[in-house]
N, C-alpha and C positions, 0 to 999 in steps of 0.2 A: 222266260228261261234265260239263263245266263249264257252268253256267247263266249265260250272258252277260247275259240280260235282267234278272236279279236285281240286277245291279250297275249298270244303266243310269243310275239316279238315286240312287246310293248316296252317303253322306257321305264325307268324307275319312277319317274314323276307320274306317268300314266297309271302305273300299277298302284301307286300310293293313292291317287285320286279315286281310282276304282274301288280300292279297299275301303277308303273313307266313305264313299257312297253306299257300298254294301253294308257297312257297319251301321250307318244312319238308318237304312231301310230295316235292318234287323231290329234295331232299337224301337222303331216305330211299330213294326209288326208285333214285337213282344208286348209293347204297351197295349195295343189293340186286343191282343189275345187275353191279356190280364183283365181288361175291361169287359170283354165278352164273357169270360168265365164268371166274373162277379155278377154280371147281369143275368146269366144263366142260373146261377145259384139263387139269386134273389127271386127270379120268376118261378123257380121250382118251389121255393118256400111259400110264395104267395099262393101258388096252386094248391099246395098241401093244406094251407090254412083255409082256403075257400072250400076245399073238398071236405074238410073236417067240421065245417060249420054245421051246427045242429039243426039249423033252419032248413038246410038242404035235404030234401026228402028223396029226390030222384036225381041221379047223375045223368046229365045231358051227354049226348054223344060228343066226344072231344073232336077237335079239328085234326087233320092229318099230322100237322107238326106236333101237336100235343101227344097224339098216339105214339109217334116216333120217340119223343123224349121219355114218355112214361114206360114204354115197353121195350125199347131198344130192339125192335123187330120181333118181340115175343107177343103172341096174341093175348089179349086181356078179356076177361069176362066183365063187360060193362054193366051187367045186371047185378053184380056182386060188389057193393060199395066197399066192403071191408077189404077185399082183394085189391081193389084199385088204390085204396089208401095205404095198404101195406106195401104195394109196389113203389109208391112215391117215397115212403119211409126208407125202404131199402136203397133206392137211388140216392137219397140224401146222405145216408150213412156211408155208402160206398164213396161218394164224392168227398165227404169230410175225412175219410180215413187216409 
């Protein structure tokens, strides 16, 4: 958390240095966020591809993380492969919109 009181009576030089530091942190976090979004999109597409594989006859119970990504806290019927695949399709369309 940023300490606002620390800079209440700071000199111009201190303020400039703090501003530069915060700007660098912002750039770093923005880059990490972009990389994470790309990784998230890639993994969702890979999951969709693996779920649509014709050789897959039975959908295994997903991990807790996968359930969260697929359903966004909405319950899914894992016995219905078509609903699961449609859910992933909707997620990808919403993300690409």
